[in-house]
Backbone bond lengths (Angstrom), bond angles and torsions (degrees), N, CA, C in turn:
res aa  C-N    CA-C-N  psi(-1)  N-CA   C-N-CA  omega(-1)  CA-C   N-CA-C  phi
1 X - - - 1.470 - - 1.549 108.53 -
2 X 1.311 114.97 123.15 1.494 117.63 -177.67 1.523 111.17 -91.68
3 X 1.306 114.46 155.64 1.495 119.70 178.64 1.486 110.68 -72.31
4 X 1.327 115.99 129.07 1.482 120.57 179.87 1.549 106.21 -98.03
5 X 1.325 116.47 113.04 1.446 120.69 -177.58 1.504 110.39 -67.03
6 X 1.347 114.22 122.86 1.496 117.87 -178.59 1.522 110.03 -145.05
7 X 1.312 117.51 31.19 1.479 122.64 -179.07 1.516 108.08 -76.43
8 X 1.304 115.61 129.03 1.457 121.36 174.03 1.524 108.96 -71.57
9 X 1.319 118.53 123.11 1.451 120.65 -178.79 1.523 113.62 -70.37
10 X 1.310 117.99 -12.19 1.481 122.45 -177.16 1.509 106.76 -93.43
11 X 1.320 116.70 123.82 1.464 123.70 178.67 1.516 110.27 -77.47
12 X 1.341 117.75 -52.65 1.456 123.78 179.35 1.519 107.52 -137.10
13 X 1.334 115.08 132.70 1.470 119.07 178.37 1.526 108.41 -123.13
14 X 1.362 117.34 130.35 1.420 123.51 176.36 1.499 108.05 -129.66
15 X 1.337 120.57 167.56 1.430 121.95 177.67 1.541 113.08 -60.96
16 X 1.341 116.95 -18.51 1.424 121.95 -173.68 1.547 114.11 -104.29
17 X 1.336 114.73 -32.92 1.460 118.52 -175.03 1.535 108.74 -156.73
18 X 1.337 113.51 150.17 1.443 121.44 175.47 1.516 108.28 -119.24
19 X 1.310 115.87 130.94 1.493 120.58 178.08 1.513 106.47 -107.46
20 X 1.326 115.86 123.11 1.432 123.49 -176.70 1.569 111.11 -89.97
21 X 1.313 114.15 150.91 1.473 119.39 176.93 1.552 108.34 -60.98
22 X 1.314 116.19 -34.63 1.496 119.34 -176.93 1.551 110.64 -59.79
23 X 1.314 114.61 -41.79 1.455 119.77 176.46 1.502 112.28 -68.10
24 X 1.339 115.91 -38.27 1.492 119.41 178.15 1.541 109.56 -62.18
25 X 1.309 117.57 -37.01 1.459 119.33 179.94 1.521 112.56 -61.51
26 X 1.322 115.72 -33.31 1.466 118.73 176.50 1.512 111.01 -69.89
27 X 1.316 117.75 -38.59 1.483 120.98 175.89 1.524 110.82 -62.64
28 X 1.338 116.92 -42.84 1.475 120.07 179.02 1.543 108.48 -64.78
29 X 1.330 117.25 -40.07 1.465 121.93 -178.17 1.527 110.50 -61.38
30 X 1.301 116.71 -47.21 1.504 121.15 -178.19 1.546 108.85 -68.14
31 X 1.314 116.91 -38.99 1.486 120.94 -179.40 1.522 110.73 -61.91
32 X 1.346 115.29 -50.70 1.468 118.94 -176.26 1.535 110.25 -71.47
33 X 1.309 116.84 -38.07 1.467 120.18 177.00 1.530 111.04 -60.19
34 X 1.282 116.45 -42.82 1.454 123.62 177.57 1.538 109.07 -59.47
35 X 1.317 116.98 -46.59 1.424 121.41 179.06 1.523 115.06 -58.78
36 X 1.372 113.49 -42.78 1.448 118.35 179.15 1.520 113.29 -67.57
37 X 1.328 115.42 -36.71 1.448 120.90 175.08 1.529 111.74 -62.53
38 X 1.347 117.00 -43.71 1.448 120.82 177.78 1.528 110.99 -63.23
39 X 1.347 115.00 -36.39 1.465 117.36 178.63 1.518 111.67 -60.78
40 X 1.352 117.00 -41.23 1.448 118.40 -177.31 1.526 112.26 -77.37
41 X 1.330 119.30 -14.78 1.492 119.83 175.16 1.542 109.12 -68.46
42 X 1.317 117.71 -19.35 1.466 120.52 -177.70 1.565 112.89 -88.20
43 X 1.345 115.25 -3.58 1.425 119.36 179.99 1.566 110.61 -70.02
44 X 1.366 120.02 146.54 1.485 121.45 -178.81 1.528 111.66 -58.78
45 X 1.299 116.77 -30.76 1.504 120.01 -176.16 1.543 111.91 -97.83
46 X 1.315 117.23 15.06 1.483 119.53 -175.02 1.529 111.67 -65.73
47 X 1.289 115.96 136.86 1.476 121.90 177.27 1.520 112.69 -99.00
48 X 1.327 115.59 -5.69 1.472 120.75 -176.50 1.514 110.32 -129.26
49 X 1.313 116.30 152.21 1.423 121.72 -175.35 1.537 110.05 -110.58
50 X 1.337 113.28 172.85 1.484 120.57 176.09 1.530 110.00 -57.73
51 X 1.345 116.76 -42.08 1.460 121.03 177.84 1.538 111.77 -60.40
52 X 1.335 115.56 -42.20 1.460 119.43 175.73 1.531 112.80 -56.74
53 X 1.321 115.13 -45.39 1.474 121.12 -178.93 1.554 109.41 -63.02
54 X 1.282 116.61 -45.88 1.468 120.31 -179.39 1.528 113.31 -63.40
55 X 1.337 115.04 -32.30 1.439 119.14 177.36 1.535 110.87 -78.43
56 X 1.356 116.49 -38.46 1.447 122.03 -175.34 1.504 113.23 -70.72
57 X 1.339 118.27 -31.51 1.451 122.22 -167.83 1.555 110.49 -61.21
58 X 1.338 118.47 -34.37 1.471 119.69 179.12 1.518 112.04 -65.69
59 X 1.336 114.96 -37.88 1.488 118.63 179.19 1.543 109.85 -68.58
60 X 1.369 116.72 -38.57 1.444 119.55 179.23 1.526 112.30 -65.40
61 X 1.325 115.76 -42.98 1.456 120.25 177.86 1.509 112.41 -57.05
62 X 1.345 115.76 -48.35 1.443 121.46 177.99 1.520 110.49 -61.94
63 X 1.314 118.30 -41.87 1.440 122.29 -179.96 1.519 112.54 -62.54
64 X 1.351 117.29 -42.83 1.435 122.49 -179.18 1.515 111.63 -64.57
65 X 1.376 114.54 -52.00 1.450 120.57 -175.55 1.516 113.10 -67.59
66 X 1.326 116.99 -50.84 1.450 119.37 -178.57 1.521 110.96 -69.92
67 X 1.317 117.76 -45.02 1.439 119.94 -179.18 1.527 113.65 -65.88
68 X 1.407 113.74 -41.53 1.458 119.88 178.22 1.497 113.41 -61.88
69 X 1.310 117.26 -42.82 1.421 121.05 -176.62 1.575 111.69 -73.66
70 X 1.289 114.90 -48.46 1.456 117.48 -178.93 1.531 111.31 -70.98
71 X 1.309 116.11 -28.28 1.461 119.16 172.92 1.528 111.51 -62.28
72 X 1.333 116.37 -43.78 1.463 120.69 178.10 1.520 109.56 -62.94
73 X 1.301 116.36 -45.59 1.471 120.08 -178.70 1.507 110.80 -58.69
74 X 1.336 117.80 -47.09 1.467 122.47 -176.60 1.496 113.05 -73.77
75 X 1.345 117.10 -42.63 1.487 120.42 -170.97 1.542 111.66 -85.43
76 X 1.359 117.10 -33.36 1.451 117.88 -167.44 1.521 116.87 -114.71
77 X 1.309 119.33 -24.95 1.473 117.82 -175.77 1.517 113.00 -155.62
78 X 1.321 115.96 43.71 1.454 119.71 -175.88 1.528 114.53 -58.80
79 X 1.346 119.99 -42.05 1.452 120.31 -179.12 1.552 111.86 -59.04
80 X 1.348 117.61 -39.91 1.468 119.54 -178.53 1.541 109.89 -67.16
81 X 1.360 117.03 -44.58 1.467 119.40 -175.33 1.548 109.70 -75.81
82 X 1.305 118.67 -21.65 1.464 118.65 175.15 1.505 109.89 -68.26
83 X 1.356 117.74 -31.08 1.473 121.29 177.36 1.516 111.31 -87.39
84 X 1.330 118.91 -21.97 1.452 122.43 -178.25 1.523 109.95 -129.66
85 X 1.349 117.74 64.40 1.465 120.03 -174.51 1.514 117.06 -58.05
86 X 1.317 117.94 -30.24 1.445 121.13 -179.31 1.524 111.82 -67.32
87 X 1.336 117.14 -25.04 1.495 121.29 178.71 1.547 112.51 -68.81
88 X 1.323 114.53 -12.47 1.466 118.00 178.89 1.546 109.20 -62.25
89 X 1.312 116.58 -31.30 1.470 120.18 -174.86 1.540 112.77 -86.96
90 X 1.316 117.88 0.04 1.494 120.61 -178.48 1.510 108.60 -92.02
91 X 1.331 116.78 66.62 1.445 120.89 -175.95 1.533 112.69 -73.50
92 X 1.384 115.43 -19.01 1.454 117.47 178.56 1.524 111.70 -68.18
93 X 1.287 118.59 -14.27 1.421 122.39 178.01 1.575 111.62 -84.23
94 X 1.315 115.46 -0.13 1.482 120.25 -175.57 1.485 109.20 92.83
95 X 1.321 115.28 -173.25 1.469 119.31 -178.73 1.518 112.98 93.91
96 X 1.341 115.12 61.97 1.465 120.13 177.72 1.546 105.77 -128.31
97 X 1.319 115.45 136.09 1.466 120.41 -179.83 1.524 109.07 -100.45
98 X 1.336 115.57 127.33 1.485 117.20 176.67 1.499 109.73 -62.38
99 X 1.357 119.28 -43.35 1.454 120.15 -175.51 1.534 111.01 -65.30
100 X 1.356 115.15 -31.94 1.483 118.68 176.19 1.524 109.67 -68.72
101 X 1.379 114.80 -46.16 1.459 119.58 179.14 1.549 111.03 -62.59
102 X 1.323 116.37 -37.51 1.458 120.65 179.61 1.551 110.13 -65.28
103 X 1.313 116.53 -41.05 1.462 119.88 177.78 1.550 109.54 -66.71
104 X 1.327 115.54 -40.83 1.472 118.26 177.75 1.507 113.12 -61.27
105 X 1.324 116.72 -40.72 1.492 120.12 176.53 1.498 111.08 -65.29
106 X 1.329 118.22 -42.24 1.478 120.50 179.64 1.507 110.81 -60.41
107 X 1.344 116.96 -42.62 1.478 120.79 179.90 1.524 111.21 -67.25
108 X 1.368 116.17 -42.58 1.470 120.39 178.55 1.514 110.15 -63.12
109 X 1.329 116.97 -44.17 1.460 121.70 -179.64 1.535 111.61 -64.16
110 X 1.333 116.52 -38.24 1.452 122.58 178.09 1.541 108.65 -61.71
111 X 1.306 116.35 -48.50 1.459 120.21 -179.03 1.555 110.62 -61.68
112 X 1.357 115.47 -43.98 1.464 119.81 -177.97 1.562 109.02 -64.95
113 X 1.304 117.02 -44.03 1.448 120.53 -176.86 1.550 110.64 -64.27
114 X 1.326 115.27 -40.13 1.467 119.85 177.65 1.518 109.91 -65.08
115 X 1.292 116.21 -42.78 1.464 122.20 -175.60 1.530 108.97 -65.31
116 X 1.331 117.90 -38.58 1.460 123.18 -174.07 1.491 115.10 -100.92
117 X 1.425 113.91 5.94 1.460 119.05 177.99 1.554 112.04 59.55
118 X 1.336 116.21 43.95 1.441 121.75 178.13 1.530 109.42 -108.90
119 X 1.333 116.80 154.79 1.434 120.26 176.73 1.520 109.06 -71.74
120 X 1.326 116.16 129.78 1.481 121.02 -172.93 1.521 112.25 -69.78
121 X 1.329 119.38 -42.11 1.465 120.19 -178.36 1.527 109.98 -72.07
122 X 1.338 118.83 -32.65 1.455 118.76 174.36 1.524 110.73 -65.12
123 X 1.333 116.06 -32.47 1.457 118.44 177.76 1.523 112.28 -69.84
124 X 1.371 116.47 -41.34 1.458 117.19 -179.88 1.523 109.65 -69.51
125 X 1.359 118.57 -29.75 1.448 120.84 172.98 1.531 111.35 -63.33
126 X 1.293 114.63 -40.07 1.479 120.11 179.94 1.526 112.15 -66.47
127 X 1.341 115.95 -37.60 1.462 122.14 -178.45 1.524 111.50 -75.64
128 X 1.363 117.02 -32.57 1.485 121.49 -167.47 1.538 113.11 -52.55
129 X 1.347 122.78 -44.56 1.447 119.91 -177.58 1.534 113.06 -68.37
130 X 1.334 118.11 -17.81 1.438 122.59 -178.29 1.514 113.40 -82.28
131 X 1.298 116.45 -25.19 1.482 120.99 -172.81 1.500 113.13 -69.00
132 X 1.356 121.60 -42.70 1.437 119.99 -176.78 1.542 114.61 -59.28
133 X 1.291 116.70 -29.25 1.505 119.21 177.51 1.507 108.66 -66.88
134 X 1.345 118.20 -38.40 1.438 120.48 174.14 1.533 112.02 -61.26
135 X 1.329 115.37 -39.68 1.460 119.33 178.02 1.518 110.93 -65.82
136 X 1.308 116.92 -38.99 1.449 121.10 178.13 1.511 111.77 -56.14
137 X 1.330 116.55 -51.78 1.455 120.32 -178.72 1.533 111.56 -69.17
138 X 1.316 115.60 -36.08 1.471 117.82 178.00 1.512 113.53 -61.19
139 X 1.362 115.59 -40.55 1.480 119.13 178.77 1.514 111.07 -71.60
140 X 1.342 118.01 -31.23 1.474 119.79 172.61 1.527 109.69 -62.93
141 X 1.336 116.63 -38.75 1.452 119.98 176.64 1.523 112.18 -62.64
142 X 1.326 116.33 -38.49 1.471 119.47 176.29 1.505 112.17 -63.88
143 X 1.366 115.07 -38.22 1.471 119.32 179.12 1.539 110.49 -66.25
144 X 1.309 116.10 -45.35 1.491 121.66 179.94 1.519 109.12 -61.24
145 X 1.306 116.78 -40.82 1.492 119.48 177.69 1.515 113.12 -69.70
146 X 1.337 118.24 -13.66 1.413 120.62 -176.41 1.528 113.57 68.69
147 X 1.326 116.22 34.83 1.475 119.96 -177.27 1.544 109.29 -121.85
148 X 1.324 114.33 164.68 1.486 120.45 178.50 1.513 111.26 59.96
149 X 1.323 117.50 38.22 1.431 120.30 -178.94 1.520 111.83 -74.57
150 X 1.337 114.18 171.62 1.462 120.45 -173.77 1.525 112.92 -96.38
151 X 1.300 112.49 -173.44 1.467 122.12 179.76 1.543 110.09 -73.33
152 X 1.317 115.45 164.11 1.455 119.96 178.47 1.530 110.78 -58.40
153 X 1.311 116.43 144.32 1.483 121.21 -175.60 1.535 109.40 -150.37
154 X 1.304 115.10 151.14 1.464 120.51 173.60 1.543 111.61 -112.63
155 X 1.313 116.04 10.49 1.482 120.91 176.84 1.524 109.95 -66.19
156 X 1.347 116.91 148.48 1.443 120.79 -175.83 1.526 115.85 -60.02
157 X 1.332 117.32 -23.81 1.454 120.09 178.95 1.526 113.63 -94.97
158 X 1.339 117.54 9.62 1.464 121.92 178.22 1.567 109.83 -61.44
159 X 1.278 115.62 154.12 1.466 122.66 -175.59 1.531 110.61 -125.85
160 X 1.320 116.01 139.49 1.469 121.80 173.13 1.527 107.48 -95.39
161 X 1.340 116.39 110.78 1.463 120.48 -179.28 1.514 110.31 -93.08
162 X 1.365 117.31 146.04 1.439 121.06 -175.77 1.556 113.76 -56.43
163 X 1.323 116.14 -38.95 1.431 121.71 -178.59 1.512 113.95 -98.49
164 X 1.306 117.56 9.18 1.458 120.93 -178.17 1.502 113.05 -106.14
165 X 1.320 118.51 16.26 1.455 120.34 -178.92 1.543 108.54 81.98
166 X 1.272 116.52 167.27 1.485 121.90 -178.56 1.567 111.20 -84.85
167 X 1.356 114.22 52.84 1.435 120.14 -178.82 1.513 108.74 -135.70
168 X 1.362 120.04 144.17 1.422 121.72 177.77 1.531 110.81 -71.24
169 X 1.291 115.50 145.13 1.462 121.09 -176.07 1.511 111.01 -135.41
170 X 1.319 117.69 158.37 1.458 123.78 170.04 1.555 107.79 -60.87
171 X 1.316 118.85 130.92 1.467 121.50 171.25 1.560 108.73 -79.60
172 X 1.290 114.29 66.42 1.483 119.22 -172.80 1.518 113.08 -57.21
173 X 1.342 117.01 -29.64 1.447 121.10 175.25 1.523 111.76 -56.02
174 X 1.361 116.11 -40.87 1.462 120.21 -179.20 1.516 111.26 -74.94
175 X 1.331 117.49 -31.22 1.482 119.46 173.21 1.488 110.11 -60.55
176 X 1.349 116.15 -43.91 1.456 120.01 -177.99 1.530 110.23 -70.24
177 X 1.346 117.77 -37.89 1.468 121.44 177.41 1.528 109.92 -58.25
178 X 1.339 116.09 -40.68 1.450 119.90 -178.62 1.507 112.22 -72.59
179 X 1.348 116.66 -46.99 1.478 120.91 -174.19 1.544 112.47 -78.29
180 X 1.327 115.42 -55.52 1.464 120.24 -179.15 1.517 111.76 -71.13
181 X 1.357 115.38 -26.69 1.435 119.71 -176.20 1.519 113.21 -95.58
182 X 1.347 116.94 -81.64 1.453 120.37 -171.15 1.516 113.95 -65.74
183 X 1.339 116.33 -47.61 1.483 119.24 -177.95 1.538 111.57 -61.91
184 X 1.330 115.46 -49.82 1.418 119.72 -177.98 1.542 111.95 -65.30
185 X 1.339 115.10 -35.31 1.470 118.71 176.56 1.535 110.92 -61.97
186 X 1.332 117.05 -46.32 1.470 120.15 -178.92 1.522 111.92 -62.75
187 X 1.307 117.09 -41.06 1.475 121.74 177.74 1.535 109.69 -58.90
188 X 1.361 116.35 -51.14 1.434 120.71 -176.48 1.520 112.69 -69.72
189 X 1.321 116.53 -37.42 1.474 122.49 -179.47 1.526 110.51 -59.38
190 X 1.302 117.08 -52.49 1.454 119.58 -178.19 1.530 112.45 -73.59
191 X 1.330 117.99 -29.40 1.481 120.72 175.05 1.540 109.73 -66.46
192 X 1.329 116.26 -39.29 1.480 121.34 -177.89 1.527 111.59 -66.51
193 X 1.307 118.14 -32.07 1.435 121.39 -179.95 1.553 113.75 -68.69
194 X 1.338 114.99 -14.21 1.448 119.61 -177.97 1.563 111.71 -95.42
195 X 1.293 118.88 6.77 1.459 126.06 -179.71 1.534 110.32 51.33
196 X 1.330 116.33 65.97 1.478 119.50 -177.86 1.507 109.61 -74.63
197 X 1.334 116.52 165.73 1.499 121.14 178.92 1.509 111.29 -60.67
198 X 1.308 115.56 157.51 1.452 121.30 178.87 1.494 110.68 -57.94
199 X 1.342 115.79 136.96 1.422 122.38 177.76 1.553 114.83 92.60
200 X 1.335 114.89 -17.56 1.467 118.43 -176.89 1.497 113.80 -64.83
201 X 1.330 116.03 -48.91 1.469 119.60 -179.01 1.522 110.83 -63.90
202 X 1.310 117.58 -41.78 1.483 120.51 177.91 1.492 111.25 -60.04
203 X 1.378 116.79 -43.05 1.452 121.48 176.12 1.505 113.78 -59.74
204 X 1.361 114.46 -48.07 1.453 119.20 -178.56 1.512 110.45 -61.01
205 X 1.351 117.20 -38.60 1.434 120.13 -178.80 1.533 109.58 -64.40
206 X 1.321 117.52 -49.80 1.499 120.32 -178.04 1.508 110.61 -61.43
207 X 1.302 119.18 -44.69 1.461 119.86 -178.11 1.492 110.77 -73.30
208 X 1.335 118.42 -41.91 1.464 121.41 179.75 1.507 113.36 -63.67
209 X 1.349 116.76 -43.66 1.487 119.10 176.64 1.502 109.55 -64.42
210 X 1.298 118.29 -44.09 1.470 120.71 -178.30 1.516 110.93 -57.61
211 X 1.341 117.60 -45.04 1.463 121.56 179.97 1.516 111.18 -66.10
212 X 1.321 116.74 -44.78 1.474 119.45 -179.91 1.524 112.87 -63.02
213 X 1.340 114.95 -43.51 1.499 118.57 -177.93 1.520 110.33 -69.49
214 X 1.328 117.72 -42.12 1.455 119.24 -179.95 1.525 111.92 -63.41
215 X 1.359 116.37 -38.54 1.464 119.79 177.69 1.553 110.17 -65.12
216 X 1.323 117.73 -47.33 1.452 121.33 -176.78 1.515 110.99 -64.66
217 X 1.316 117.18 -31.61 1.497 120.93 -178.68 1.536 111.38 -61.53
218 X 1.331 117.69 -22.81 1.468 118.43 177.42 1.524 113.18 -70.64
219 X 1.313 117.03 -15.30 1.463 120.13 178.92 1.494 112.60 -107.94
220 X 1.333 117.33 -1.44 1.451 122.43 -173.59 1.551 110.07 -107.22
221 X 1.304 115.91 144.77 1.468 121.04 176.10 1.538 108.63 -68.63
222 X 1.298 119.58 127.61 1.459 119.80 179.70 1.551 111.25 -66.63
223 X 1.263 116.07 158.78 1.454 120.02 178.21 1.515 111.62 -57.99
224 X 1.318 116.76 123.80 1.501 119.13 -172.25 1.517 114.90 -59.44
225 X 1.347 116.50 -27.55 1.470 116.81 -177.83 1.510 111.61 -76.38
226 X 1.351 116.21 -12.90 1.492 120.52 178.48 1.509 113.38 -116.94
227 X 1.313 117.16 -41.37 1.463 120.71 -173.77 1.511 108.14 67.51
228 X 1.353 115.82 -142.80 1.459 121.05 -178.90 1.523 108.96 -101.40
229 X 1.339 116.00 139.52 1.418 122.45 172.23 1.526 107.08 -90.76
230 X 1.339 116.75 135.55 1.431 121.53 -177.55 1.522 113.59 59.92
231 X 1.294 115.17 14.73 1.459 120.90 176.29 1.514 115.85 84.62
232 X 1.367 118.12 -1.28 1.454 117.51 -177.31 1.514 115.40 -151.55
233 X 1.320 120.76 -9.83 1.461 123.16 -176.00 1.514 110.63 -114.20
234 X 1.337 117.17 138.16 1.440 122.34 -178.31 1.537 112.20 -96.51
235 X 1.305 116.93 166.39 1.449 121.60 177.37 1.537 109.73 -60.99
236 X 1.333 117.64 -40.63 1.454 120.06 178.71 1.524 112.72 -59.39
237 X 1.340 116.46 -39.89 1.466 119.56 178.71 1.518 111.55 -70.82
238 X 1.313 116.88 -35.53 1.471 119.78 178.33 1.539 110.56 -63.79
239 X 1.325 115.61 -40.51 1.451 119.01 -179.51 1.512 114.31 -71.58
240 X 1.383 115.21 -13.66 1.453 119.60 176.43 1.529 111.09 -81.79
241 X 1.332 118.17 -19.04 1.455 120.16 -177.53 1.530 114.39 -58.78
242 X 1.366 116.99 -44.75 1.487 115.03 175.94 1.567 112.64 -64.09
243 X 1.318 115.93 -30.00 1.495 118.49 178.77 1.510 109.97 -65.18
244 X 1.361 116.98 -43.37 1.466 120.53 176.04 1.507 110.79 -56.83
245 X 1.336 116.69 -45.91 1.480 120.58 -177.89 1.500 110.50 -63.55
246 X 1.338 117.67 -45.95 1.461 119.88 179.08 1.552 110.70 -63.11
247 X 1.323 114.81 -39.77 1.456 118.90 -179.72 1.523 114.11 -62.80
248 X 1.326 115.44 -42.16 1.453 117.79 179.74 1.521 112.30 -72.34
249 X 1.331 117.26 -34.34 1.463 119.82 175.65 1.528 109.42 -63.21
250 X 1.354 116.17 -46.70 1.476 119.53 178.19 1.543 114.08 -61.49
251 X 1.343 113.92 -33.52 1.462 118.34 179.16 1.548 111.38 -66.48
252 X 1.313 114.02 -39.67 1.485 118.49 176.38 1.520 111.29 -66.95
253 X 1.336 116.21 -42.56 1.467 119.43 178.55 1.544 111.13 -67.29
254 X 1.289 117.25 -33.45 1.399 121.28 -179.10 1.542 110.53 -65.79
255 X 1.331 115.08 -38.72 1.466 119.59 177.41 1.528 110.11 -64.83
256 X 1.351 117.17 -37.14 1.462 120.45 178.36 1.473 110.61 -66.88
257 X 1.328 118.24 -42.64 1.504 123.41 176.77 1.510 110.83 -63.15
258 X 1.324 117.22 -38.44 1.446 121.74 -178.04 1.509 111.73 -66.70
259 X 1.307 117.61 -27.44 1.485 122.09 -179.43 1.513 111.12 -79.41
260 X 1.385 117.77 -7.14 1.464 120.23 -177.96 1.551 109.41 -132.04
261 X 1.310 115.60 61.76 1.507 117.90 -178.59 1.531 111.58 -80.89
262 X 1.321 115.21 158.22 1.440 121.42 165.66 1.518 107.73 -135.61
263 X 1.319 117.77 174.57 1.433 121.00 -171.17 1.536 110.07 -125.68
264 X 1.342 115.04 141.36 1.442 122.36 174.71 1.543 108.99 -113.93
265 X 1.316 116.42 152.76 1.455 119.67 174.36 1.559 107.47 -97.93
266 X 1.299 113.34 123.71 1.486 119.57 -179.30 1.522 108.08 -105.91
267 X 1.304 115.73 127.62 1.485 120.99 179.64 1.531 108.50 -92.62
268 X 1.301 116.15 114.51 1.489 122.48 -177.38 1.519 110.63 -81.58
269 X 1.319 117.49 161.93 1.473 122.18 -179.61 1.513 112.40 -66.19
270 X 1.314 120.13 -26.18 1.448 123.14 -177.26 1.517 111.28 -85.77
271 X 1.348 118.01 5.92 1.458 121.06 177.28 1.511 113.93 94.24
272 X 1.319 119.06 -9.23 1.469 121.45 179.22 1.509 111.60 -84.41
273 X 1.317 114.63 171.13 1.476 119.38 -179.06 1.522 110.26 -128.27
274 X 1.269 116.38 145.52 1.465 122.46 177.63 1.502 109.22 -124.96
275 X 1.335 116.01 141.95 1.442 119.45 170.08 1.538 107.55 -98.31
276 X 1.333 115.79 115.59 1.421 123.09 -172.48 1.538 108.75 -110.60
277 X 1.336 114.92 131.48 1.460 120.94 -179.62 1.537 109.37 -71.74
278 X 1.315 114.23 125.39 1.497 121.00 173.24 1.531 107.51 -112.61
279 X 1.290 117.08 176.19 1.481 121.07 -179.71 1.490 109.09 -134.00
280 X 1.323 116.08 141.91 1.453 121.99 -179.67 1.511 111.15 -60.55
281 X 1.331 115.35 144.63 1.478 120.44 -179.63 1.489 109.51 -86.25
């Protein structure tokens, strides 16, 4: 017996406004991401403070929402939105592109780093462990909305989605939540605690996300307006290719920076001092 998807996408409904689960997932994502960032500001080797995080979060939120929405419009359904421009603002209906949101965050982070005279790659390293939690909640939002479902399946955990026909399908949204979200978060979280060289966490994020997304795409129905390119590759996989390239470049640069470390003296609250390994910019 397969699970029949029947989750109401509306979290709270009043005569004046309806709050959707999809929007709530973004609130959860920003809340948990903020908490993780604050946790890493307490590390002995931290390059960013609580004040930095509180200032940066606004830029990140704008980067995610604007980049994610406009990325979806441009990459996935531009002809429709060109004819229905007001629908661009209906984000509660779903329709956010990770690659667009990723680009938005990179641009917002670049502006913030330039404004505050911070090293850009160190900032992306700092942000990297926070992003998978956002992906986790975002994919849960896709599942609740009953969108982006997978191919037909006879596995016992297959799901019958309301808009997917009366056939069981892979819950590909949950596959992505697990791989892009929880697994990638754990990898980055424990790597970050070891004070890796500059660029390493950003590289692992790009490569790790690309691998997870490309794998999950094999179980997911491709976007109907595009289908498969060359008969086997999806738009999501194509958009991961630049991430792989950036990741491998950063990995090479990270090794170069790791070969040229220097040390800073960190003054702890209890009066002791630590020599912390830093890396040349």
